[in-house]
RONUVEX-676572 format. One line per 2 residues: number of its first residue (from 1); for each residue x, y, z of N, C-alpha, C, O. Coordinates in Angstrom, 1 decimal, padded with zeros to 4 digits. Layout:
BEGIN
NUM> X:Y:Z:X:Y:Z:X:Y:Z:X:Y:Z; ...
This chain:
BEGIN
1> 032.3:019.6:019.0:031.8:021.0:018.9:031.5:021.4:020.3:030.8:020.7:021.1; 031.8:022.7:020.6:031.6:023.2:021.9:030.6:024.3:021.8:030.7:025.2:020.9
3> 029.5:024.3:022.7:028.5:025.3:022.6:028.5:026.0:024.0:028.6:025.4:025.0; 028.5:027.3:023.9:028.5:028.1:025.2:027.3:029.0:025.2:027.0:029.7:024.2
5> 026.6:029.0:026.3:025.4:029.9:026.4:025.8:031.1:027.3:026.4:030.9:028.3; 025.4:032.2:026.8:025.6:033.4:027.6:024.3:033.9:028.2:023.3:034.1:027.4
7> 024.2:034.0:029.5:023.0:034.4:030.1:023.2:035.6:030.9:024.3:035.9:031.5; 022.2:036.4:031.0:022.3:037.7:031.7:021.9:037.5:033.2:022.1:036.4:033.7
9> 021.5:038.5:033.8:021.2:038.5:035.2:020.1:037.5:035.6:020.2:036.9:036.7; 019.1:037.2:034.8:018.1:036.3:035.1:018.4:034.9:034.7:017.5:034.1:034.5
11> 019.6:034.5:034.4:020.1:033.2:033.9:019.7:032.1:034.7:019.3:031.0:034.2; 019.7:032.2:036.0:019.4:031.0:036.9:017.9:030.7:036.8:017.6:029.5:036.7
13> 017.1:031.7:036.7:015.6:031.5:036.5:015.3:030.8:035.2:014.5:029.9:035.1; 016.0:031.3:034.1:015.8:030.8:032.8:016.3:029.3:032.8:015.6:028.5:032.2
15> 017.4:029.1:033.4:018.0:027.7:033.4:017.1:026.8:034.2:016.9:025.7:033.7; 016.5:027.2:035.3:015.6:026.4:036.1:014.3:026.1:035.3:013.8:025.0:035.3
17> 013.8:027.1:034.6:012.6:026.9:033.8:012.8:026.0:032.7:012.0:025.1:032.4; 014.0:026.1:032.0:014.3:025.3:030.9:014.5:023.8:031.3:014.0:022.9:030.7
19> 015.1:023.6:032.5:015.3:022.3:033.0:014.0:021.6:033.3:013.8:020.5:033.0; 013.1:022.4:033.9:011.8:021.8:034.2:011.0:021.5:033.0:010.4:020.4:032.9
21> 011.1:022.3:032.0:010.4:022.0:030.7:011.0:020.8:030.0:010.2:020.0:029.5; 012.3:020.6:030.1:012.9:019.5:029.4:012.7:018.2:030.1:012.6:017.1:029.5
23> 012.5:018.2:031.5:012.4:017.0:032.2:010.9:016.6:032.4:010.6:015.6:033.0; 010.0:017.4:032.0:008.6:017.1:032.1:008.2:015.8:031.5:007.4:015.0:032.2
25> 008.7:015.4:030.4:008.4:014.2:029.7:009.2:013.0:030.2:009.1:011.9:029.7; 010.1:013.2:031.2:011.0:012.2:031.6:010.5:011.4:032.8:011.3:010.7:033.5
27> 009.3:011.5:033.2:008.7:010.8:034.4:008.9:009.3:034.3:009.1:008.7:035.4; 008.9:008.7:033.1:009.0:007.3:033.0:010.4:006.8:033.5:010.5:005.7:034.0
29> 011.4:007.7:033.3:012.7:007.3:033.7:012.9:007.3:035.2:013.8:006.7:035.8; 012.0:007.9:035.9:012.1:008.1:037.4:011.0:007.2:038.1:010.7:007.5:039.2
31> 010.5:006.2:037.4:009.6:005.2:038.1:008.1:005.6:038.1:007.3:004.9:038.7; 007.7:006.7:037.4:006.3:007.0:037.4:005.6:006.1:036.4:006.2:005.6:035.5
33> 004.3:006.0:036.6:003.5:005.2:035.6:003.5:005.8:034.3:003.6:007.0:034.1; 003.4:004.9:033.3:003.4:005.4:031.9:002.1:006.0:031.5:001.1:005.8:032.2
35> 002.0:006.6:030.3:000.8:007.2:029.9:-000.2:006.1:029.5:000.2:005.0:029.2; -001.5:006.4:029.6:-002.6:005.4:029.3:-002.5:005.2:027.8:-002.2:006.1:027.0
37> -002.9:004.0:027.3:-003.1:003.7:025.9:-004.2:004.6:025.4:-005.2:004.7:026.0; -004.0:005.3:024.2:-005.0:006.1:023.6:-006.2:005.2:023.2:-006.0:004.0:022.8
39> -007.4:005.7:023.4:-008.6:004.9:023.0:-008.6:004.7:021.5:-008.3:005.6:020.8; -008.9:003.5:021.1:-009.0:003.2:019.7:-007.7:002.9:019.0:-007.6:002.7:017.8
41> -006.6:002.9:019.8:-005.3:002.6:019.2:-005.2:001.1:018.8:-005.6:000.3:019.6; -004.7:000.8:017.6:-004.7:-000.6:017.2:-003.6:-001.4:018.0:-002.6:-000.8:018.3
43> -004.0:-002.6:018.3:-003.1:-003.4:019.0:-002.5:-004.4:018.0:-003.1:-004.5:016.9; -001.4:-005.1:018.3:-000.8:-006.0:017.3:-001.8:-007.1:016.9:-001.9:-007.5:015.7
45> -002.6:-007.5:017.9:-003.6:-008.5:017.6:-004.7:-008.0:016.6:-005.1:-008.6:015.7; -005.1:-006.7:016.9:-006.1:-006.1:016.1:-005.6:-005.8:014.7:-006.4:-005.9:013.7
47> -004.4:-005.4:014.6:-003.8:-005.1:013.3:-003.8:-006.4:012.4:-004.1:-006.3:011.2; -003.5:-007.5:013.0:-003.5:-008.7:012.2:-004.9:-009.1:011.7:-005.0:-009.7:010.7
49> -005.9:-008.8:012.5:-007.2:-009.1:012.1:-007.7:-008.1:011.0:-008.5:-008.5:010.2; -007.2:-006.9:011.0:-007.6:-005.9:010.0:-007.1:-006.2:008.6:-007.8:-006.0:007.6
51> -005.9:-006.7:008.5:-005.3:-007.0:007.3:-005.6:-008.4:006.8:-004.9:-009.4:007.0; -006.8:-008.6:006.3:-007.4:-009.9:005.9:-007.0:-010.1:004.5:-007.4:-009.4:003.6
53> -006.3:-011.2:004.2:-006.0:-011.7:002.9:-007.0:-012.7:002.5:-007.1:-013.7:003.2; -007.7:-012.6:001.4:-008.7:-013.5:001.0:-008.1:-014.9:000.7:-007.0:-015.0:000.2
55> -008.8:-016.0:001.0:-008.3:-017.3:000.7:-008.6:-017.7:-000.7:-007.9:-018.5:-001.3; -009.6:-017.1:-001.4:-009.9:-017.3:-002.8:-010.2:-016.0:-003.5:-010.3:-015.0:-002.8
57> -010.4:-016.1:-004.8:-010.6:-014.9:-005.5:-011.8:-014.1:-005.0:-012.8:-014.8:-004.6; -011.8:-012.8:-005.0:-012.9:-012.0:-004.6:-013.4:-011.2:-005.8:-012.6:-010.5:-006.4
59> -014.6:-011.3:-006.2:-015.2:-010.6:-007.3:-016.5:-010.0:-006.8:-017.5:-010.7:-006.6; -016.5:-008.7:-006.7:-017.7:-008.0:-006.3:-017.9:-006.7:-007.1:-017.1:-006.5:-008.0
61> -018.8:-005.8:-006.7:-019.1:-004.6:-007.4:-018.0:-003.6:-007.4:-017.9:-002.8:-008.3; -017.1:-003.7:-006.4:-016.0:-002.6:-006.3:-014.6:-003.1:-006.6:-013.8:-002.3:-007.1
63> -014.4:-004.4:-006.5:-013.0:-004.9:-006.6:-012.9:-006.3:-007.1:-013.8:-007.1:-006.9; -011.9:-006.6:-007.8:-011.5:-007.9:-008.3:-010.2:-008.3:-007.6:-009.2:-007.6:-007.9
65> -010.1:-009.3:-006.8:-008.9:-009.7:-006.2:-008.6:-011.1:-006.6:-009.4:-012.0:-006.2; -007.6:-011.3:-007.3:-007.2:-012.7:-007.8:-006.1:-013.2:-007.0:-004.9:-012.7:-007.1
67> -006.3:-014.2:-006.2:-005.3:-014.7:-005.3:-005.0:-016.2:-005.6:-004.0:-016.8:-005.1; -005.9:-016.9:-006.3:-005.7:-018.3:-006.6:-004.6:-018.5:-007.6:-004.8:-018.1:-008.8
69> -003.5:-019.2:-007.2:-002.5:-019.5:-008.2:-003.0:-020.3:-009.3:-003.7:-021.3:-009.2; -002.5:-019.9:-010.6:-002.9:-020.6:-011.8:-004.4:-020.4:-012.2:-004.9:-021.0:-013.1
71> -005.0:-019.4:-011.6:-006.4:-019.0:-011.9:-006.5:-018.6:-013.4:-005.6:-017.9:-013.9; -007.7:-018.9:-014.0:-008.0:-018.3:-015.3:-009.3:-017.6:-015.1:-010.4:-018.2:-014.9
73> -009.2:-016.3:-015.2:-010.4:-015.4:-014.9:-010.7:-014.6:-016.1:-009.8:-013.9:-016.7; -012.0:-014.5:-016.5:-012.4:-013.7:-017.6:-013.7:-013.0:-017.1:-014.7:-013.6:-016.9
75> -013.6:-011.7:-017.0:-014.7:-010.9:-016.4:-014.8:-009.5:-017.1:-013.9:-009.1:-017.8; -016.0:-008.9:-017.0:-016.2:-007.6:-017.4:-015.7:-006.7:-016.3:-016.0:-006.9:-015.1
77> -014.8:-005.7:-016.6:-014.1:-005.0:-015.5:-015.1:-004.0:-014.8:-015.1:-004.0:-013.6; -015.9:-003.3:-015.5:-016.9:-002.4:-014.9:-016.3:-001.3:-014.0:-016.8:-001.1:-012.9
79> -015.2:-000.7:-014.3:-014.5:000.4:-013.6:-014.1:-000.1:-012.2:-013.9:000.8:-011.3; -013.9:-001.3:-012.0:-013.5:-001.8:-010.6:-011.9:-001.8:-010.5:-011.2:-001.7:-011.5
81> -011.5:-001.8:-009.2:-010.1:-001.9:-008.9:-009.7:-003.4:-009.1:-010.5:-004.2:-008.7; -008.6:-003.7:-009.6:-008.1:-005.1:-009.8:-006.8:-005.3:-009.1:-005.9:-004.5:-009.3
83> -006.7:-006.4:-008.4:-005.4:-006.7:-007.8:-005.2:-008.2:-008.1:-006.0:-009.1:-007.8; -004.1:-008.4:-008.8:-003.7:-009.8:-009.2:-002.5:-010.2:-008.4:-001.3:-009.8:-008.7
85> -002.7:-010.9:-007.2:-001.5:-011.3:-006.4:-001.2:-012.8:-006.6:-000.3:-013.3:-005.9; -002.0:-013.4:-007.4:-001.8:-014.8:-007.7:-000.5:-015.0:-008.6:-000.1:-014.1:-009.3
87> 000.0:-016.2:-008.5:001.1:-016.6:-009.4:000.6:-017.4:-010.6:-000.4:-018.2:-010.4; 001.1:-017.1:-011.7:000.8:-017.9:-013.0:-000.7:-017.8:-013.3:-001.2:-018.8:-013.8
89> -001.3:-016.7:-013.1:-002.7:-016.5:-013.4:-002.8:-015.9:-014.8:-001.9:-015.2:-015.3; -004.0:-016.2:-015.5:-004.3:-015.6:-016.7:-005.6:-014.9:-016.5:-006.7:-015.5:-016.3
91> -005.6:-013.5:-016.6:-006.7:-012.7:-016.3:-007.1:-011.8:-017.5:-006.2:-011.1:-018.0; -008.3:-011.9:-018.0:-008.8:-011.1:-019.1:-010.0:-010.3:-018.6:-011.0:-010.9:-018.1
93> -009.8:-009.0:-018.7:-010.8:-008.1:-018.1:-011.3:-007.1:-019.2:-010.6:-006.2:-019.6; -012.5:-007.4:-019.8:-013.0:-006.6:-020.8:-013.6:-005.3:-020.3:-014.0:-005.2:-019.2
95> -013.5:-004.2:-021.1:-014.0:-002.9:-020.7:-013.1:-002.1:-019.9:-011.9:-002.3:-019.9; -013.6:-001.1:-019.2:-012.8:-000.1:-018.5:-012.6:-000.6:-017.1:-013.5:-001.0:-016.4
97> -011.3:-000.5:-016.7:-010.9:-000.8:-015.3:-010.4:000.5:-014.6:-010.0:001.4:-015.3; -010.4:000.6:-013.3:-009.8:001.7:-012.6:-008.4:001.4:-012.5:-007.6:001.5:-013.4
99> -008.0:001.1:-011.3:-006.6:000.8:-011.0:-006.4:-000.7:-011.1:-007.2:-001.5:-010.7; -005.3:-001.1:-011.8:-004.9:-002.5:-012.0:-003.5:-002.7:-011.4:-002.6:-002.0:-011.8
101> -003.5:-003.6:-010.4:-002.2:-003.9:-009.7:-001.8:-005.3:-010.0:-002.6:-006.2:-009.7; -000.6:-005.6:-010.4:-000.1:-006.9:-010.6:001.1:-007.1:-009.6:002.1:-006.6:-009.7
103> 000.8:-007.9:-008.5:001.8:-008.1:-007.5:002.3:-009.5:-007.3:003.2:-009.8:-006.5; 001.8:-010.4:-008.1:002.2:-011.8:-008.1:003.4:-012.1:-008.9:004.2:-011.2:-009.2
105> 003.5:-013.3:-009.4:004.6:-013.8:-010.2:004.1:-014.6:-011.4:003.3:-015.5:-011.2; 004.6:-014.2:-012.6:004.3:-015.0:-013.8:002.9:-014.9:-014.3:002.5:-015.8:-015.0
107> 002.2:-013.8:-014.0:000.8:-013.7:-014.4:000.7:-012.8:-015.7:001.5:-012.0:-016.0; -000.4:-013.1:-016.5:-000.7:-012.3:-017.6:-002.0:-011.7:-017.4:-003.0:-012.4:-017.1
109> -002.1:-010.3:-017.5:-003.3:-009.6:-017.3:-003.6:-008.8:-018.5:-002.8:-007.9:-018.9; -004.8:-009.0:-019.2:-005.2:-008.2:-020.3:-006.4:-007.4:-019.9:-007.4:-008.0:-019.4
111> -006.4:-006.1:-020.1:-007.5:-005.2:-019.8:-007.9:-004.5:-021.0:-007.1:-004.2:-021.9; -009.2:-004.1:-021.1:-009.7:-003.3:-022.1:-009.0:-001.9:-022.1:-008.4:-001.4:-023.0
113> -009.2:-001.3:-020.9:-008.5:000.0:-020.6:-008.4:000.1:-019.1:-009.1:-000.5:-018.4; -007.5:001.0:-018.7:-007.3:001.2:-017.2:-006.9:002.7:-017.0:-006.2:003.3:-017.9
115> -007.2:003.2:-015.9:-006.8:004.5:-015.5:-005.3:004.5:-015.1:-004.5:005.4:-015.4; -004.9:003.4:-014.3:-003.6:003.3:-013.8:-003.2:001.8:-013.7:-004.0:001.0:-013.3
117> -002.0:001.5:-014.1:-001.4:000.2:-014.0:-000.2:000.2:-013.1:000.7:001.0:-013.4; -000.2:-000.6:-012.1:001.0:-000.7:-011.2:001.5:-002.1:-011.1:000.8:-003.0:-010.9
119> 002.8:-002.2:-011.4:003.5:-003.5:-011.4:004.5:-003.5:-010.3:005.4:-002.7:-010.2; 004.4:-004.5:-009.3:005.4:-004.6:-008.3:005.8:-006.1:-008.1:006.6:-006.4:-007.3
121> 005.2:-007.0:-008.9:005.6:-008.4:-008.8:006.8:-008.7:-009.7:007.6:-007.9:-010.1; 006.9:-010.0:-010.1:008.0:-010.5:-010.9:007.4:-011.3:-012.1:006.5:-012.1:-011.9
123> 008.0:-011.0:-013.2:007.7:-011.8:-014.5:006.2:-011.6:-014.9:005.6:-012.6:-015.4; 005.6:-010.5:-014.6:004.2:-010.2:-015.0:004.1:-009.4:-016.3:005.0:-008.6:-016.6
125> 003.0:-009.7:-017.0:002.8:-008.9:-018.3:001.3:-008.4:-018.2:000.4:-009.1:-017.9; 001.2:-007.1:-018.4:-000.1:-006.4:-018.4:-000.2:-005.8:-019.8:000.6:-005.0:-020.2
127> -001.4:-006.0:-020.5:-001.7:-005.4:-021.8:-003.0:-004.7:-021.7:-003.9:-005.1:-020.9; -003.1:-003.6:-022.4:-004.3:-002.8:-022.4:-004.7:-002.6:-023.9:-003.8:-002.3:-024.7
129> -006.0:-002.7:-024.2:-006.5:-002.6:-025.6:-006.6:-001.2:-026.0:-006.3:-000.9:-027.2; -006.9:-000.3:-025.1:-007.0:001.2:-025.5:-006.7:002.1:-024.4:-006.6:001.6:-023.2
131> -006.6:003.4:-024.7:-006.4:004.4:-023.7:-004.9:004.7:-023.5:-004.1:004.2:-024.2; -004.7:005.5:-022.5:-003.3:005.9:-022.1:-003.2:005.9:-020.6:-003.2:006.9:-020.0
133> -003.1:004.7:-020.0:-003.0:004.6:-018.6:-001.7:005.1:-018.0:-000.7:005.1:-018.6; -001.8:005.6:-016.8:-000.6:005.9:-016.0:000.0:004.6:-015.6:-000.6:003.7:-015.1
135> 001.3:004.5:-015.9:002.0:003.2:-015.6:003.1:003.4:-014.6:004.0:004.3:-014.7; 003.1:002.6:-013.5:004.1:002.6:-012.5:004.7:001.2:-012.4:004.0:000.3:-012.0
137> 005.9:001.1:-012.9:006.5:-000.3:-013.0:007.7:-000.4:-012.0:008.8:000.0:-012.3; 007.4:-001.0:-010.8:008.4:-001.2:-009.8:008.7:-002.7:-009.8:009.4:-003.2:-008.8
139> 008.2:-003.5:-010.7:008.4:-004.9:-010.7:009.7:-005.3:-011.3:010.5:-004.5:-011.8; 010.0:-006.6:-011.3:011.2:-007.1:-011.9:010.8:-008.0:-013.1:010.0:-008.9:-012.9
141> 011.4:-007.7:-014.2:011.1:-008.4:-015.5:009.6:-008.4:-015.8:009.0:-009.4:-016.1; 009.0:-007.2:-015.6:007.6:-007.0:-015.9:007.4:-006.0:-017.0:008.2:-005.1:-017.2
143> 006.3:-006.2:-017.8:006.1:-005.3:-018.9:004.6:-004.8:-019.0:003.7:-005.5:-018.5; 004.4:-003.7:-019.6:003.1:-003.2:-019.9:003.1:-002.8:-021.4:004.0:-002.1:-021.8
145> 002.2:-003.4:-022.1:002.1:-003.1:-023.6:000.7:-002.9:-024.0:-000.2:-003.2:-023.3; 000.6:-002.2:-025.1:-000.7:-002.0:-025.7:-001.0:-003.2:-026.6:-000.2:-003.7:-027.3
147> -002.2:-003.7:-026.5:-002.7:-004.9:-027.2:-003.4:-005.8:-026.3:-004.1:-005.4:-025.4; -003.1:-007.1:-026.5:-003.7:-008.1:-025.6:-005.1:-008.6:-026.1:-005.5:-008.2:-027.2
149> -005.7:-009.5:-025.4:-006.9:-010.1:-025.9:-008.2:-009.6:-025.3:-009.3:-010.1:-025.6; -008.1:-008.6:-024.4:-009.3:-008.0:-023.8:-010.0:-007.1:-024.8:-009.4:-006.4:-025.6
151> -011.4:-007.0:-024.7:-012.2:-006.1:-025.5:-012.2:-004.7:-024.8:-012.2:-004.6:-023.6; -012.3:-003.7:-025.7:-012.3:-002.3:-025.1:-013.6:-002.1:-024.3:-013.8:-001.0:-023.8
């Protein structure tokens, strides 16, 4: 494709101004020092420290994180967020849960009710006793059904 620019009498001035504007950010190509690192920018080392994966299950007032493979957990959900990243876990959560995420492999999760259920793991089954949760199923061979052994 051929592009032709038509410039009037002041074309040289426009061309020079345009060239200056376009080359302003090209100082690095001509041996000038690079820009300073922005303050507070994460470094690769810092990013690795921020993404902490727990070594064992975490159960607190805000969240339940099940990471122990083969774990058998029975808890009152208490509107907490739940993440089951363990393999072959059996998790029973009575009552109301917020977000329930199954990201592991071969786990069974029974909840009383949930606002939202997200499946991204493999061979997981999530059951809910009541309610009408929003379901996002991006897992492989995963199912969400009404029922299960959790109390409402």
